[in-house]
Structures are given as C-alpha cells and as structure tokens.
C-alpha positions as CSV (number, residue, x, y, z in Angstrom):
1,X,-3.1,12.3,116.2
2,X,-0.3,12.7,118.6
3,X,-2.5,15.3,120.6
4,X,-5.3,12.9,120.6
5,X,-3.1,10.1,122.0
6,X,-1.6,12.4,124.6
7,X,-5.1,13.0,125.9
8,X,-6.0,9.1,125.9
9,X,-8.4,9.2,123.0
10,X,-9.6,5.7,122.2
11,X,-10.3,3.9,118.9
12,X,-8.4,6.4,116.6
13,X,-9.1,5.7,112.9
14,X,-7.8,7.6,109.8
15,X,-10.0,7.4,106.9
16,X,-9.0,8.3,103.3
17,X,-12.1,10.0,101.8
18,X,-10.2,11.4,98.8
19,X,-12.1,10.3,95.6
20,X,-15.2,9.6,97.7
21,X,-16.3,12.9,98.8
22,X,-15.5,16.4,97.6
23,X,-15.3,18.3,101.0
24,X,-12.1,16.4,102.4
25,X,-9.3,14.1,101.7
26,X,-9.0,12.6,105.1
27,X,-11.0,12.2,108.2
28,X,-10.0,11.3,111.7
29,X,-12.5,9.7,114.2
30,X,-11.8,9.1,118.0
31,X,-13.4,8.7,121.1
32,X,-13.4,10.1,124.6
33,X,-15.0,8.3,127.8
34,X,-16.6,11.6,129.0
35,X,-17.7,14.9,127.8
36,X,-14.7,16.6,129.6
37,X,-12.3,14.3,127.9
38,X,-13.9,14.9,124.4
39,X,-13.4,18.7,125.1
40,X,-9.9,18.1,126.3
41,X,-8.9,15.9,123.1
42,X,-10.3,18.6,120.8
43,X,-8.5,21.6,122.6
44,X,-5.1,19.7,122.5
45,X,-5.6,19.0,118.8
46,X,-6.4,22.7,118.2
47,X,-3.4,23.7,120.0
48,X,-1.0,21.3,118.2
49,X,-2.5,22.1,114.9
50,X,-2.1,25.9,115.8
51,X,1.6,25.3,116.5
52,X,2.1,23.7,113.1
53,X,0.3,26.9,111.5
54,X,-3.1,25.3,111.0
55,X,-6.3,27.0,112.0
56,X,-9.6,25.3,111.9
57,X,-12.2,26.6,109.4
58,X,-14.9,25.7,112.0
59,X,-15.4,23.9,115.3
60,X,-18.7,22.7,116.3
61,X,-19.9,20.9,119.6
62,X,-17.2,22.1,121.9
63,X,-19.5,23.2,124.6
64,X,-21.5,20.1,124.7
65,X,-18.5,17.6,124.4
66,X,-20.7,15.0,122.7
67,X,-19.4,15.3,119.3
68,X,-16.8,17.8,118.3
69,X,-16.3,18.3,114.7
70,X,-13.1,20.3,113.7
71,X,-12.8,21.3,109.9
72,X,-9.3,21.7,108.7
73,X,-10.2,21.9,104.9
74,X,-8.7,18.7,103.7
75,X,-8.8,17.2,107.0
76,X,-12.0,16.8,109.2
77,X,-11.8,15.4,112.8
78,X,-14.6,13.9,114.6
79,X,-14.2,13.5,118.4
80,X,-17.0,11.6,120.0
81,X,-18.3,10.6,123.4
82,X,-18.3,6.8,123.0
83,X,-22.0,6.1,123.1
84,X,-22.6,8.9,120.5
85,X,-20.0,7.5,118.3
86,X,-21.7,4.0,118.3
87,X,-25.0,5.6,117.5
88,X,-23.9,7.6,114.6
89,X,-21.5,4.9,113.2
90,X,-19.5,7.1,110.7
91,X,-17.1,4.4,110.0
92,X,-20.1,2.3,108.8
93,X,-21.1,5.3,106.6
94,X,-17.6,5.3,105.0
95,X,-17.3,1.5,104.9
96,X,-15.5,1.6,101.5
97,X,-13.0,4.2,102.7
98,X,-9.4,2.8,103.3
99,X,-8.6,3.1,106.9
100,X,-5.9,2.9,109.4
101,X,-6.2,2.2,112.9
102,X,-3.9,4.8,114.9
103,X,-1.9,3.7,118.1
104,X,1.2,5.0,119.5
105,X,3.0,2.0,118.1
106,X,1.7,2.7,114.6
107,X,2.7,6.5,114.8
108,X,6.2,5.3,115.9
109,X,6.7,3.3,112.5
110,X,8.0,5.0,109.5
111,X,5.6,5.7,106.7
112,X,6.5,3.3,103.7
113,X,6.5,4.8,100.4
114,X,4.8,2.9,97.5
115,X,7.1,1.9,94.8
116,X,6.2,3.6,91.5
117,X,5.4,1.1,88.7
118,X,6.8,2.0,85.3
119,X,4.8,1.2,82.3
C-alpha cells in the first residue's frame, strides 16, 4: 500500500475476504488516473513486494494498463484505470467484506490489537 500511495494511487481499499472466498484472504483495490499511472503503480508494488521477499504468482493486464491483477496467494491486488473500476464495481461484488480505506494517515496510525475475550 505504501508503494501505491507513493505513485499517487487513489481510493485504496483493503477488503478482508477470509471466510468469504477460498482463493485469498485479502484484496487491495486502487485506481490510477491513466493507463501509465496504473502501470507505474503495479511496477512499484512488484518492486516493493520483491524487496520484502514476495514474488507474484501471476500478473495480468500490465501491458494494457486498464486493470492490472497481481496475485500474491493470500493477497490479490487490483489496480484499475478509474473508469474501468467504476464499470466492474468489485467493491459492490464484495459488499459483505469488511473493508478499510487506506490513506497516508491511516498507514501512519498503529494497528490496534483486539482484546481477547476469555470464556
């Protein structure tokens, strides 16, 4: 998400899909304002993930830059050209998935751990 923000991705959303689908636990959806920006966001994510030791299982759509799909196993990343994102409306498809809007401010905040309830 840092890499997407560095390349000025817009409307970044993290969806928790665990328990809803079998192919991934999380999905990130973000947008770019042009096909070149979509490609730049995808390339930055691939570099940043590679630096952390993660290689994609597959990448689709990089050449066209309209919708890039990056599969990292438990994490699937969708980078859309804005009009294409509106057309496919993946957030609407996963309306029941818990979600978090990602901004620079939200990434700067520490993650709060849930208190364990004892029975």
